[in-house]
C-alpha positions as CSV (number, residue, x, y, z in Angstrom):
1,M,8.3,20.2,-22.8
2,R,4.6,19.6,-22.1
3,E,3.4,20.3,-18.5
4,A,1.5,17.5,-16.8
5,R,-0.2,20.2,-14.6
6,E,-1.9,21.6,-17.7
7,L,-3.5,18.3,-18.5
8,L,-4.5,17.5,-15.0
9,D,-5.9,21.0,-14.0
10,A,-8.0,21.5,-17.2
11,P,-11.7,21.1,-16.6
12,V,-13.2,18.4,-18.7
13,Q,-16.5,16.8,-19.5
14,G,-17.9,14.1,-21.8
15,R,-15.3,12.5,-24.1
16,E,-12.5,14.7,-22.6
17,S,-13.0,13.1,-19.2
18,T,-12.3,9.7,-20.8
19,L,-9.1,11.0,-22.3
20,K,-8.0,12.5,-19.0
21,R,-8.8,9.2,-17.2
22,L,-6.6,7.3,-19.7
23,I,-3.8,9.8,-19.4
24,I,-3.8,9.3,-15.6
25,E,-3.8,5.5,-15.9
26,I,-0.8,5.8,-18.3
27,M,0.9,8.0,-15.7
28,V,0.2,5.3,-13.1
29,K,1.7,2.6,-15.3
30,S,2.6,2.3,-19.0
31,D,0.6,-0.6,-20.2
32,R,-1.1,-2.5,-23.1
33,Q,-4.4,-1.1,-24.3
34,S,-6.3,-4.1,-23.0
35,Q,-5.0,-3.4,-19.4
36,L,-5.6,0.3,-19.7
37,S,-9.2,-0.5,-20.7
38,R,-9.6,-2.6,-17.6
39,R,-8.0,-0.1,-15.2
40,A,-9.9,2.9,-16.6
41,G,-13.2,1.1,-16.9
42,V,-13.5,2.0,-20.6
43,S,-14.3,-0.2,-23.5
44,Q,-11.4,-1.4,-25.6
45,G,-12.9,0.3,-28.7
46,L,-13.0,3.7,-26.9
47,V,-9.4,3.2,-25.6
48,S,-8.1,2.4,-29.1
49,A,-9.7,5.5,-30.6
50,A,-8.6,7.7,-27.7
51,I,-5.0,6.5,-27.8
52,A,-4.9,7.2,-31.5
53,D,-6.0,10.8,-30.9
54,L,-3.6,11.3,-28.0
55,A,-0.7,9.9,-30.1
56,K,-1.5,12.4,-32.9
57,E,-1.4,15.2,-30.3
58,G,2.0,14.0,-29.0
59,V,0.7,13.2,-25.6
60,V,1.5,9.5,-25.7
61,E,3.7,7.1,-27.7
62,V,2.8,3.5,-28.6
63,D,5.5,0.8,-28.7
64,A,5.4,-1.3,-31.9
65,P,3.5,-4.6,-31.6
66,G,5.6,-7.7,-31.4
67,S,7.1,-10.0,-28.9
68,G,8.3,-9.3,-25.4
69,R,6.9,-7.5,-22.4
70,A,6.9,-4.1,-24.0
71,R,4.9,-5.1,-27.0
72,G,2.2,-2.5,-27.8
73,K,2.6,-0.6,-24.6
74,V,1.3,2.9,-24.3
75,R,3.6,5.4,-22.5
76,L,3.6,9.2,-22.0
77,S,5.7,11.4,-24.2
78,P,8.3,13.5,-22.3
79,M,6.4,15.6,-19.8
80,R,7.2,17.7,-16.7
81,G,5.5,16.8,-13.5
82,V,6.1,14.6,-10.4
83,A,3.7,12.3,-8.6
84,V,4.3,11.8,-4.8
85,G,3.2,9.1,-2.4
86,I,3.7,9.4,1.4
87,D,3.5,6.6,4.0
88,L,3.2,7.8,7.6
89,G,3.8,4.6,9.6
90,F,3.7,4.4,13.4
91,N,7.5,4.4,13.5
92,H,8.6,5.6,10.1
93,I,8.0,8.1,7.2
94,S,8.4,6.8,3.7
95,V,8.2,8.9,0.5
96,A,8.1,7.8,-3.1
97,A,8.4,10.4,-5.9
98,R,8.3,9.7,-9.6
99,P,8.2,11.9,-12.8
100,V,4.9,11.1,-14.4
101,D,6.6,10.1,-17.7
102,H,9.0,7.6,-16.1
103,P,8.4,3.8,-15.7
104,H,6.6,2.9,-12.5
105,D,9.6,1.2,-11.0
106,R,11.9,4.2,-11.3
107,I,11.1,6.0,-8.1
108,A,13.1,8.4,-5.9
109,A,12.6,7.2,-2.3
110,R,13.3,8.3,1.2
111,T,12.6,6.7,4.6
112,E,13.3,7.9,8.1
113,S,12.3,7.4,11.7
114,P,10.3,8.3,13.8
115,G,6.8,8.2,12.5
116,A,3.2,9.1,13.5
117,N,3.8,8.1,17.2
118,V,5.6,11.4,17.8
119,G,2.5,13.4,16.8
120,L,1.4,15.3,13.7
121,R,2.8,18.7,14.7
122,R,6.3,17.4,15.1
123,L,6.0,15.1,12.1
124,L,4.9,17.5,9.3
125,P,8.2,19.4,8.8
126,E,10.1,16.1,8.5
127,V,7.6,14.8,5.9
128,L,7.9,18.0,3.8
129,R,11.7,17.8,4.0
130,L,11.7,14.2,2.7
131,V,9.2,15.0,0.0
132,R,11.5,17.9,-1.1
133,E,14.6,15.7,-1.1
134,A,12.9,12.9,-3.1
135,V,11.4,15.3,-5.7
136,E,14.8,17.1,-6.2
137,E,16.4,13.7,-6.8
138,T,14.2,13.3,-9.8
139,G,15.7,16.5,-11.3
140,Q,12.5,18.6,-10.7
141,D,11.4,20.7,-7.8
142,I,8.5,21.0,-5.4
143,A,6.6,23.3,-7.7
144,D,6.4,20.4,-10.2
145,V,4.4,18.2,-7.9
146,V,1.1,17.5,-9.6
147,S,-0.5,14.9,-7.3
148,A,0.0,13.5,-3.8
149,G,-1.5,10.6,-1.8
150,L,-1.1,9.7,1.8
151,A,-1.1,6.3,3.5
152,V,-1.8,6.1,7.2
153,P,-2.3,3.4,9.8
154,R,-5.9,3.4,11.1
155,M,-9.3,3.6,9.4
156,V,-10.2,6.4,6.9
157,D,-13.8,7.1,6.1
158,P,-14.1,7.1,2.3
159,R,-17.1,9.5,2.5
160,T,-15.1,12.3,4.2
161,G,-11.5,11.4,3.7
162,R,-10.9,11.8,7.4
163,F,-10.2,9.3,10.2
164,A,-13.2,7.1,10.9
165,T,-14.5,6.8,14.5
166,P,-13.3,5.5,16.8
167,V,-10.1,7.5,16.1
168,L,-7.4,5.3,17.6
169,P,-3.9,6.4,18.7
170,P,-1.5,7.8,17.5
171,W,-4.1,10.1,15.9
172,E,-6.4,12.7,17.5
173,A,-9.9,13.3,16.4
174,D,-9.1,16.7,14.9
175,D,-6.0,15.6,13.0
176,Q,-6.2,16.2,9.3
177,P,-2.7,15.4,7.9
178,A,-3.9,15.4,4.2
179,N,-5.3,18.9,4.4
180,E,-2.2,20.2,6.1
181,L,0.1,18.6,3.5
182,A,-2.1,20.0,0.7
183,V,-1.6,23.5,2.0
184,E,2.2,23.1,1.9
185,L,2.5,21.2,-1.4
186,G,0.0,23.3,-3.3
187,V,-1.9,20.3,-4.7
188,P,-4.8,18.2,-3.3
189,V,-3.7,15.4,-1.1
190,V,-5.9,12.3,-0.6
191,M,-5.6,9.9,2.3
192,D,-6.4,6.2,2.8
193,N,-5.5,3.3,5.0
194,D,-1.9,2.0,4.5
195,A,-2.9,-1.6,4.0
196,N,-5.5,-0.6,1.4
197,L,-2.8,1.3,-0.5
198,G,-0.3,-1.6,-0.2
199,A,-3.0,-3.8,-1.9
200,L,-3.5,-1.2,-4.6
201,A,0.2,-1.1,-5.4
202,E,0.6,-4.9,-5.4
203,Q,-2.4,-5.4,-7.7
204,T,-1.2,-2.6,-10.1
205,Y,2.5,-3.0,-10.2
206,T,3.5,-6.6,-9.7
207,S,1.7,-8.5,-12.5
208,E,1.7,-7.9,-16.2
209,D,-1.8,-9.4,-16.4
210,A,-4.7,-8.7,-14.1
211,V,-5.1,-10.5,-10.8
212,E,-8.7,-10.1,-9.8
213,H,-8.6,-10.8,-6.1
214,V,-5.6,-9.5,-4.1
215,V,-5.2,-9.3,-0.3
216,Y,-2.3,-7.3,1.1
217,V,-1.4,-7.9,4.8
218,K,0.4,-5.0,6.5
219,A,2.0,-6.5,9.6
220,S,4.1,-4.2,11.8
221,T,3.0,-2.4,14.9
222,G,-0.4,-3.9,14.2
223,V,-2.1,-5.9,11.5
224,G,-4.4,-4.7,8.8
225,I,-5.4,-5.9,5.3
226,G,-6.3,-4.3,2.1
227,I,-8.6,-6.0,-0.3
228,V,-8.7,-5.4,-4.1
229,V,-11.4,-7.0,-6.3
230,G,-11.0,-6.2,-9.9
231,A,-9.8,-2.6,-10.1
232,N,-11.6,-1.6,-6.9
233,L,-10.5,-1.3,-3.3
234,V,-13.0,-2.8,-0.8
235,R,-13.3,-0.1,1.8
236,G,-16.6,-0.8,3.4
237,Q,-19.3,1.7,4.2
238,R,-17.1,3.7,6.6
239,G,-13.6,2.5,5.8
240,M,-13.5,-0.3,8.3
241,A,-13.1,-3.2,5.8
242,G,-9.9,-5.2,6.3
243,E,-9.4,-4.4,10.1
244,I,-8.3,-8.0,10.7
245,G,-6.1,-6.8,13.5
246,H,-9.3,-6.4,15.5
247,L,-10.6,-9.9,14.7
248,T,-11.1,-11.6,18.1
249,I,-8.8,-14.7,18.3
250,D,-8.9,-15.2,22.1
251,P,-12.1,-13.9,23.7
252,D,-10.4,-14.0,27.2
253,G,-7.2,-12.5,25.9
254,E,-5.5,-9.1,26.6
255,M,-7.2,-5.8,26.1
256,C,-6.7,-4.0,22.8
257,L,-6.6,-0.3,22.0
258,C,-10.0,-0.7,20.3
259,G,-11.6,-1.8,23.5
260,G,-11.9,-5.5,22.6
261,R,-10.2,-8.5,24.0
262,G,-7.9,-11.0,22.4
263,C,-7.7,-9.1,19.1
264,L,-5.2,-10.4,16.5
265,D,-3.1,-7.2,17.2
266,T,-2.6,-8.3,20.8
267,L,-1.1,-11.6,19.6
268,V,1.1,-10.7,16.6
269,G,1.5,-7.0,16.8
270,A,5.1,-5.8,17.3
271,E,4.7,-5.0,21.0
272,S,3.2,-8.4,21.7
273,L,6.1,-10.2,19.9
274,L,8.7,-8.1,21.7
275,A,7.0,-8.8,25.1
276,K,7.2,-12.6,24.4
277,V,10.9,-12.4,23.8
278,K,11.4,-10.2,27.0
279,Q,9.4,-12.7,29.1
280,S,11.6,-15.6,27.9
281,Q,14.7,-13.7,29.3
282,R,13.4,-13.1,32.8
283,G,16.1,-13.6,35.4
284,T,18.9,-13.0,32.9
285,A,20.9,-9.9,32.2
286,R,20.7,-10.4,28.4
287,D,19.7,-7.5,26.2
288,V,16.4,-8.0,24.4
289,P,15.4,-6.5,21.1
290,T,13.4,-3.3,21.3
291,T,12.0,-3.2,17.8
292,L,10.5,-5.7,15.5
293,A,13.3,-5.2,13.0
294,A,15.8,-6.1,15.7
295,L,13.8,-9.2,16.6
296,V,13.8,-10.4,13.0
297,L,17.5,-9.8,12.7
298,R,18.3,-11.9,15.8
299,A,16.1,-14.7,14.4
300,R,18.1,-14.6,11.1
301,N,21.2,-14.9,13.2
302,G,20.0,-18.0,14.8
303,D,18.4,-16.8,18.1
304,A,16.1,-19.7,19.1
305,V,13.6,-17.6,21.1
306,C,13.2,-15.0,18.4
307,T,12.8,-17.7,15.7
308,R,10.1,-19.4,17.8
309,V,8.3,-16.2,18.4
310,L,8.1,-15.5,14.6
311,N,7.1,-19.1,13.8
312,D,4.2,-18.8,16.3
313,A,3.2,-15.4,14.9
314,G,3.0,-17.0,11.5
315,R,0.7,-19.7,12.9
316,V,-1.7,-17.2,14.5
317,L,-1.7,-15.1,11.4
318,G,-2.4,-18.2,9.2
319,F,-5.4,-19.1,11.4
320,A,-6.8,-15.6,10.9
321,L,-6.1,-15.6,7.2
322,A,-7.8,-19.0,6.8
323,Q,-11.1,-17.4,7.9
324,L,-10.6,-14.7,5.4
325,C,-9.9,-17.2,2.6
326,N,-13.1,-19.1,3.4
327,L,-15.0,-15.8,3.2
328,I,-13.6,-14.1,0.0
329,N,-11.4,-16.8,-1.7
330,P,-8.6,-14.5,-2.8
331,H,-6.2,-15.4,-5.6
332,R,-3.2,-13.9,-3.9
333,I,-2.2,-12.9,-0.3
334,V,0.8,-10.7,0.0
335,L,2.6,-10.2,3.3
336,G,4.1,-6.7,3.8
337,G,5.3,-4.6,6.7
338,E,8.2,-5.3,9.1
339,L,7.0,-8.8,9.8
340,A,7.4,-9.8,6.2
341,E,11.2,-9.3,6.6
342,A,11.1,-12.6,8.5
343,R,10.1,-14.3,5.2
344,S,10.1,-18.2,5.6
345,M,10.2,-18.0,9.4
346,V,6.6,-16.5,9.2
347,L,5.4,-17.7,5.8
348,D,6.1,-21.5,6.4
349,S,4.0,-21.7,9.6
350,C,1.4,-19.3,8.1
351,R,1.0,-21.6,5.1
352,Q,0.7,-24.7,7.4
353,E,-2.2,-23.1,9.2
354,L,-3.9,-21.9,6.0
355,T,-3.8,-25.5,4.8
356,R,-5.1,-26.8,8.1
357,F,-8.0,-24.4,8.6
358,A,-9.1,-23.0,5.2
359,L,-11.0,-24.9,2.6
360,S,-8.6,-26.9,0.5
361,G,-10.1,-25.6,-2.7
362,A,-9.3,-22.1,-1.6
363,V,-5.6,-22.4,-0.7
364,A,-4.3,-25.5,-2.6
365,P,-1.5,-24.8,-5.1
366,T,-3.8,-26.5,-7.7
367,A,-6.3,-23.8,-7.0
368,D,-3.9,-21.2,-8.3
369,F,-3.6,-19.7,-4.8
370,E,-0.4,-17.7,-3.9
371,L,1.0,-16.7,-0.6
372,R,4.2,-14.6,-0.7
373,T,6.0,-11.6,0.7
374,S,5.8,-8.2,-1.0
375,T,8.2,-7.4,-3.8
376,L,7.6,-3.7,-3.3
377,S,8.6,-3.6,0.3
378,P,9.4,-1.2,2.0
379,Y,7.7,1.2,-0.3
380,A,4.5,-0.6,-1.2
381,E,2.2,1.7,0.8
382,A,4.0,4.8,-0.5
383,Q,3.6,3.6,-4.1
384,G,0.0,2.9,-3.5
385,A,-0.4,6.4,-2.1
386,L,1.2,7.7,-5.3
387,I,-1.4,5.8,-7.4
388,L,-4.2,7.1,-5.2
389,G,-3.0,10.7,-5.6
390,L,-2.8,10.5,-9.4
391,R,-6.3,8.8,-9.7
392,S,-7.8,11.5,-7.5
393,R,-7.0,14.0,-10.2
394,S,-9.5,12.5,-12.6
395,S,-12.3,14.2,-10.8
396,N,-10.7,17.7,-10.9
């Protein structure tokens, strides 16, 4: 069986670099040649010629043209090698592992608590254990890992691959989780913001045809968004694009970790929502939820206070997203993270405020606008990290 590592490690230039880029895109997702052309940034004529050459070499196989979703799709021939994506949330670790020749939706996944809040030193052994378990579930072992990406909460400077300043908790200024994981895994590990990678996964994996403007909202401990335009993530000069959690909603509101007042995070972040429930129970001996997941569960079971807290969170989030819609006019907004588990309890009120505050031409159903929850949850960020890790190998 061919080794993916041989293809990815080989130095290339000129036309060979185009072939390598196409191979990586096929590893990311088997697809029609027209979509591979778009994702790889290569003309359809070059893609057609390259695919013909790769098929002759036995690297790829092309499904016969015809009807159905699989018509004319290009996929890898059987090949050994595993791609890994890791999501280090505030309160969880999630890992997705997939053999590079398998369909994109056939992942081996692991998730566990706690997360980055316990500190990097304590977290790393647990991350490596989960990676090993997920990889072994695929029938391969840790030596077969050929790429790895890492999703983290907080801003990542695209110029350096390190945390952008100001470095906010739970991270320290000298933390370099990608470098430390690379040493243990034996492959380069690339890092980006978790919302960015959720957006990347949604845009790549949830549509057969291209959706040019996608916004992914990661709403859990805090709120961040990832923006994809075409095949490109919008990161900003220093990785601070999409920090909607630090958009000022109430100038006289509570202090935020960033040093601002009344940031969106202080209104719809997990701690804020839990505090609202606790405040409503003052003077009673009733237990209150201590996690956002528990709050959502109580709302699902009919708790009036928890339901109202989630409805209100949807309204505040909708107001903030309306400003975004007026600025960049996205085709699709996808809600992910723990808050997305509330579904209609957040989405309905969010949609109402979008309709109220955004331009009607930006969010009306007739404008082909879509607001929905993530279909990749709870592994959207890990799958985006997997994509990032694979694509980083094109520059090797």
